[in-house]
C-alpha positions as CSV (number, residue, x, y, z in Angstrom):
1,M,2.0,8.3,5.5
2,Q,0.5,4.7,5.7
3,Y,2.4,1.7,4.3
4,T,0.5,-1.3,3.4
5,W,1.3,-4.4,1.1
6,P,-2.4,-5.2,0.0
7,T,-2.9,-8.6,-1.9
8,E,-5.9,-7.6,-3.8
9,L,-7.5,-4.2,-5.1
10,S,-11.1,-2.9,-4.8
11,E,-12.2,-1.0,-7.3
12,D,-12.0,2.0,-5.4
13,D,-8.5,1.2,-5.1
14,M,-7.8,0.6,-8.8
15,L,-9.7,4.2,-9.3
16,E,-7.3,5.7,-7.0
17,M,-4.1,4.2,-9.0
18,L,-5.9,5.3,-12.1
19,D,-6.1,9.0,-10.6
20,M,-2.6,8.9,-9.6
21,M,-0.9,7.5,-12.6
22,N,-2.9,10.2,-14.7
23,A,-1.7,12.8,-12.8
24,V,1.7,11.5,-13.6
25,A,1.0,11.0,-17.1
26,V,0.0,14.6,-17.9
27,R,3.3,16.1,-16.4
28,E,5.9,13.4,-17.7
29,R,6.0,10.6,-20.1
30,T,7.8,8.2,-18.0
31,L,5.1,5.6,-17.4
32,G,4.7,4.0,-20.9
33,F,1.9,6.1,-21.8
34,F,1.6,9.5,-23.0
35,E,-1.7,11.0,-22.0
36,P,-4.3,10.0,-19.3
37,L,-6.0,6.7,-19.6
38,D,-9.6,6.8,-19.6
39,R,-11.7,4.9,-17.2
40,G,-12.4,1.5,-19.1
41,K,-8.6,1.1,-20.6
42,G,-7.4,1.9,-17.1
43,L,-9.4,-0.5,-15.3
44,N,-8.8,-2.8,-17.8
45,L,-5.3,-2.3,-17.1
46,L,-5.7,-2.2,-13.4
47,R,-7.6,-5.6,-13.2
48,A,-4.8,-7.1,-15.0
49,F,-2.8,-5.9,-12.4
50,D,-4.9,-7.0,-9.5
51,A,-4.8,-10.8,-10.9
52,D,-1.3,-10.7,-10.9
53,L,-1.4,-9.4,-7.2
54,R,-4.0,-12.0,-6.1
55,R,-1.8,-15.0,-7.7
56,G,1.3,-13.5,-6.0
57,T,3.1,-12.8,-9.0
58,V,3.7,-9.2,-7.9
59,Q,3.8,-7.1,-4.4
60,L,2.4,-4.0,-4.3
61,L,3.5,-1.3,-1.6
62,A,0.7,1.4,-1.5
63,V,1.3,4.6,0.0
64,R,-1.7,6.5,1.7
65,N,-1.9,10.2,2.9
66,D,-3.5,10.7,6.2
67,E,-7.0,10.7,4.5
68,G,-6.4,7.4,3.2
69,R,-6.0,8.5,-0.5
70,M,-3.5,6.5,-2.0
71,V,-0.6,9.0,-3.4
72,G,2.6,6.4,-4.1
73,M,3.0,2.9,-5.2
74,V,5.7,0.4,-6.0
75,T,5.5,-2.8,-7.6
76,L,7.9,-5.9,-7.3
77,A,8.0,-9.2,-9.0
78,R,10.2,-11.8,-8.0
79,A,11.9,-13.7,-10.9
80,P,9.7,-16.9,-11.8
81,L,12.8,-19.1,-12.5
82,P,14.4,-21.2,-9.9
83,A,17.9,-19.9,-10.7
84,R,16.8,-16.4,-10.5
85,R,14.6,-16.2,-7.4
86,H,17.0,-14.1,-5.8
87,V,16.3,-11.3,-8.1
88,V,13.5,-8.8,-7.7
89,E,12.2,-6.2,-10.5
90,M,10.9,-3.3,-9.2
91,R,8.6,-2.8,-12.2
92,R,6.6,0.5,-11.3
93,C,7.4,3.4,-8.7
94,V,4.8,6.1,-9.2
95,V,4.5,8.9,-6.9
96,H,1.3,11.4,-7.3
97,P,2.9,15.0,-8.4
98,D,1.6,16.6,-5.3
99,Y,3.5,14.3,-3.1
100,R,6.9,14.2,-4.8
101,G,9.8,14.4,-2.2
102,Q,7.5,13.9,0.8
103,F,8.0,10.2,1.0
104,L,10.4,8.5,-1.4
105,I,13.3,7.3,1.0
106,E,10.7,6.0,3.7
107,G,9.1,4.1,0.6
108,W,12.3,3.2,-0.9
109,E,13.0,1.5,2.7
110,H,9.9,-0.4,2.9
111,A,10.3,-2.0,-0.8
112,L,13.8,-2.8,0.0
113,R,12.9,-4.8,3.1
114,K,10.3,-6.3,1.6
115,A,12.6,-7.5,-1.2
116,V,15.0,-8.9,1.7
117,E,12.0,-10.5,3.1
118,M,11.0,-12.4,0.1
119,G,14.3,-13.7,-0.1
120,C,15.9,-11.4,-2.8
121,A,19.5,-10.6,-2.9
122,V,19.3,-8.3,-6.1
123,V,17.0,-5.4,-7.2
124,T,16.8,-4.5,-10.6
125,L,14.9,-1.7,-12.5
126,E,14.3,0.0,-15.9
127,V,14.3,3.6,-16.2
128,R,14.2,6.2,-19.3
129,D,16.8,8.6,-19.9
130,D,14.0,11.2,-19.1
131,G,13.3,9.8,-16.0
132,P,14.8,9.6,-12.7
133,V,18.2,8.0,-13.5
134,A,20.4,10.2,-11.4
135,L,18.3,9.5,-8.4
136,W,18.6,5.6,-8.6
137,R,22.3,6.2,-8.9
138,R,22.6,8.3,-5.9
139,I,20.4,5.5,-3.8
140,G,23.2,3.0,-5.2
141,F,21.8,1.7,-8.4
142,N,24.3,0.5,-10.9
143,E,23.9,0.4,-14.5
144,Y,24.4,-3.1,-16.2
145,G,22.9,-1.9,-19.8
146,R,21.3,0.5,-22.1
147,L,19.1,-0.1,-24.8
148,P,18.9,3.1,-27.2
149,D,15.5,2.7,-28.5
150,Y,13.6,1.7,-25.3
151,A,10.7,3.7,-25.8
152,R,9.3,6.5,-28.2
153,N,8.5,9.8,-27.4
154,D,6.5,11.6,-30.2
155,G,8.2,9.3,-32.4
156,N,11.6,9.8,-31.1
157,P,13.6,6.8,-29.4
158,V,14.1,7.2,-25.9
159,T,17.0,5.3,-24.2
160,G,16.4,2.8,-21.4
161,F,18.6,2.1,-18.4
162,F,18.8,-1.1,-16.7
163,M,20.0,-0.7,-13.3
164,Y,20.6,-3.3,-10.3
165,A,21.7,-2.8,-6.7
166,R,22.3,-5.7,-3.9
167,C,20.1,-5.6,-1.2
168,R,22.9,-6.4,1.4
169,E,25.1,-3.6,0.5
170,L,22.3,-1.1,0.4
171,L,21.4,-1.9,3.9
172,E,24.5,-2.1,5.0
173,H,25.7,1.6,3.6
174,F,22.4,2.6,5.4
175,E,23.7,0.9,8.7
176,R,27.2,2.7,8.4
177,T,26.3,6.1,7.2
178,G,22.6,6.7,8.4
179,S,21.7,7.3,4.5
180,W,20.4,5.4,1.5
181,V,22.6,8.3,-0.5
182,H,25.5,7.1,-2.1
183,E,28.4,9.4,-3.3
184,A,28.7,9.8,-6.6
185,P,30.6,6.9,-8.3
186,A,34.0,8.0,-10.3
187,V,33.1,7.5,-14.0
188,A,35.8,6.0,-16.0
189,V,36.9,7.6,-19.1
190,A,37.5,5.2,-22.0
191,R,40.5,6.8,-24.0
């Protein structure tokens, strides 16, 4: 796999991203849209994203297979307020269904190291309850909030989990254990 941090997107890049997001959308509903986006709507969405990328308000980790086709992406957005510049939000993590399980951990390491390079100490993310909540916990993320009506799936509310991790702690864990995976934390039971 090839990992790059492009600062702009070509129309071909946007079409590859759209194909990848549509491949995910037909299998799961975690991207914020429930069916494939047509070319016009998809390109409009991705042109707005490209404008943010060119302004530097987001960073994109593009993952390409050996043939050069985009098969994964992660976006990072550093908090704009001075008092929060140490926080980076992981906004979109998309892996083409045909490539699941092949590079997630390596891609995660690239994203985490980029966050540190950006001067960030905390990574946050939002994940739906029908998404990979358990995966993010296993990597070391902690929940700091829930929104019961975060999104809707066929009119039914979907809970959103708000999670965070400290970059230094994740890196120290990896250096100490050789693994990104954390043991399952003990869950306190309210009585």
